[in-house]
N, C-alpha and C positions, 0 to 999 in steps of 0.2 A: 185219640191221643192229641194232647195240646201241642201248639206250635211255639210255645214260649221260648224254647232254647234253639230254635231252628232259623236259619237265614232264608228269607224269601228272595227268589231270584227270577227275573224275567230275562231270558237269553234269546237273542235273535240269531238264526242260522241263515246266512245269506245264500249259501250254496254257491253255484256258479253264476252270480249276478253282480252287476255294477263294476265300473272301472274305477281307478284311483280318483279321477276328477269327479265322477258321480258320487263317490264315497265322501269326498270333501264337501260337496254340495248337500248331501244327506245330513252329515253330521252338523254342519252349520245350521241347518234348519231345525234339527232335533234339539240342539242346545237351547234354542229359543222356546221350545215346548216343554222342557224339563220342569217338573214341579219343584218348588223350593225345598220341601221336606224330603225325607228319605225313609221310606218304609221298606224298601227292598234294594237289592243290588241289580243294576241293569248291565247287561253284557251283550256285545255284538261280536259274533264269530264270523269273520269275513274272509274272502279269498286272500291268498298269501300276498298277491301284488297290491292289495288294498290296505294291508296292515299298517304300513308307515303313514299313509294319509289319515287313517282312522285314529291312530295313536296321537299324531300331531294335533288333530282337530279336537280330541277329547282330553288333552293333557291336563287342563285346568278343571276338569269335571270329575264326578264320581263314577262315570261310566267306564266299565272294563272292556278291554278288547281281547279277543281270542282267535286262535286258528281253528280251521275246520277239520284238520287232520294233521298227522305227524308220522314220522318214521321212528321206530324204536331204537335205531342205531344212532350213535352220536355223530358219526361221520362215515365217509367211505364212498364207494362206487355205486351210488344209488341214484341214477339220473332222474331228475324230476322230483325227487323227494325233499322233505324239509325236516330237520332235526329239532328236538325240543329246545336245545340251547339256542338255536337260531330264532325260534319264536320268542324266547325270553329276551334275547338281545334286541329284538325288534320292538319290544315293549308289550308283548302279550302276557296276560295273567292266566288265561284259560285256554283249553283246547278240547274240541269235541273228539271223542274216541268211540269207535264201534258203531257209528251211524249205520242204519240199515242199508243206505245207498253204497257205503263202502263195503259192507259185508257182502252185498250182491255182486261186487267186483272181485270177490274171492278172499276177502279178509276173514281169517279164522278166529275162533275164540282165543287160541293161543297167541295170535298176532295182537289181538285186543289187549290181552293181559300184559304182553311185553310193552306195549305202548303206555298203558296205565303206569307201570312201574317206572318207565323212563321219564314220563311226565312228572311224576312225583319227585323223582331224583333231581330233576332240573328245576324244581320249584314251581311248576305249573299246577293249576287246578284242573284235573281231568273231569270232563262231563261224560260219564260212561253211559252209553246208550244200550238199551235192551228192548226187545219187542217181539211179538209173535206174528206169524202170517195168518191170513184168514183161514187157511186150511187147518192150521194148528189150533186156532180158537174153536172152529167147528168140531174138531176132533176131541175137544175137552182137555187139552194138554197145556193150556196157557201157563198155568202156575208152575208146572214141572219144567217147561221150556225156559221161562224167565229165571227160575231158581238156578238152573244149570248155567245160564249166561252170567248171572251175578257171581256165583261161586267161582266160575272159571276166570271171569274178568278181574276178580279181586284176589286171586291166588297170590300168596306171598306178600300181600300188602299188610304191613305191620299195624297193630292196633293204634299206635301213636299217629299214624298218618291217615286212618280211615275217614276222619272228619274233614279232610281236605278234598275228599272225593264227592262229586255231585253225581247223582244217578238220574238219568232221564228215561222214563218209560214212553216208548213210541210204538204203538201198535202199527205194524207195517201196512196193514190194510187201510189205515186212516191217514197215511202220509201223502199229502198232495192230491188226495182223491176227493176232498170235500166231505168225506165221511168222518165222523168223530165218534170215539167211544162215548157212551153215556157217562155222566158223572159217576154213576154207581159202578159201571164196568172199570173205569179208570181208577177209582178209589179202591176197588177190590184188589187190583193188581199192585197198586202202590203200597197198600197195607201189607200184602204178602212179601213185597220187597223189603219192607221194614222188618218183617218177621225174620227174613233170611239174615239181615244184618245183625239182628239181636242174637241169633243162634251162632253166627260166625264170630261175633265180637262181644257185645254186651248190650243190655237194655239201655244203658246210658248213651252209648254210641248210636244205637238205633233211633233214640229220641232226638239226637242232635243232627243227624245227616239230612241233607236237603234232597228231596225227590221231586223231579219236575215231570210234567206231562207234555209230550210232544206228539202231535197228530192232528193237523188242521185246527190248532187252537187259534182263535181270532177274537176280535172285540165283541162278537155276538155270543160266543159260548164260554168265554173265559170266566165270567161271573160264577156260573154253576160249577165249573171244574175247580176253580181255586177255592171255592167254599168247602171242598172236601177236606177232612181232617189230616189226610196223609199226603196231600198234594201241595207242595210248597212253592210252586211257580210253574213257568212254562218254557219249553224250548220251541220257539215260534219260527216258522219258515216264511212263507209268502207274505204274511201280514207284517213281518218285521222290515219289509223293504219300503214301506211308506210311513214317513214320520207322523203324519196326521192320524193314521190308524192306531198307532201306539198311544198318541195323545187322546184319541177318542176313547180308548180303554179307560183312561183316568177319569174322563168326564162322563161316561155313559152310566156309571153306577152298576155295570154288569160284570165288572172284574175287580180284583183286589187293588189294581192300580189306582182306582178311583178314590180310595180312602185318603191318600196323601193330600189330595186337593181339599177334601172336606175338612180334614183336621187342621191344615195350615190356613184355611179360610179363603183360599183363592176362588172356591165355588162353594155354594151352600144349597144344593138341591134339597127339596123338602123330604124326599125319601131318605136321604142320608142322615139328615138331622133327626128325623123320626127314629131311625135305626139307632143312632147314638143314644138317644133318650131311652129307648127300649132296653138297650144293653145295660145302661146304668141301673135301670130299675131291676133288671133280671139278675145282674151279677153283683150289684152293690159297689162299695168303694173299691178302689184299686188296691192290690197288694202293696205292701210297704216298699218294695223295690221299684215300683213305678209311681212317680209323683202325681200323675194325672190320668184321667180316664182315657184320653186319647192315646197316651203311651201304652196303656193296657191293650187297647184295641190294635195298635200296631203289632203287638206281639201275639195276638190271637186273630189272625185273618179270618178264620172260620166264623167269627162272631160279627164280622163287619157288615154283613149284608142284610139289608132290610127285607122283611117278608113282604110278599105281594099285598 
């Protein structure tokens, strides 16, 4: 399935890391490392106390800021919670919902669904997380489990709003463990997620929705993961805490981040140039809606990577 109509997204999940002053320092550094072009959306979901600092630092950039969690209620006696309208007023555009670490604290599928609906109602873009445990994978019920999570999480989401939802597949056994699903394993699940969306909504919506992979993605494995046809980006944990590691993704040639530098001319590694040439030969002229080959490549990330 091609990626022409889908948005590529690299989202960082800081979890419980960094103070507001450290956030300001990080964003100041990251701004100097941002490539000139735009092949994807970059998002940082940060602790609630860091949101104002992140929003202020990135106000003049294309980087989006998001929350790591929210409460489904608009207001009330919920000590320590944060509502969707609070995130919006603070400058957030995104929010992570249903992360496995929140589910482990007792968050149910019904809770996740209520949060998704509240986020959409407030104008936030929910990043809906799903994933299986090692026991579920070894039992051979990964697809059934993920299907149940997606169906429950999206219950009562109308068709006109489904494209505002981002889905992140995060195998629980790979989060923060250093273990990563193979590109084939990740693609198999992401493809099945897209199939669920097609059955719930339509083929057109399934082709348009962005699906991310989260599970120890870093600059060393992003290349192979993002080359998969149904993986449109990453929900990145520990690697998102170091600006240089993200920049390294762009420069290494091992992830889709790298393409932006190559196309805009800030770097011209031989492998990337060779790949560009090979793709031109293989695919011929760009379709009419794209005026240049590099534009075509931006819309087909799976074609961007050079062969060994």
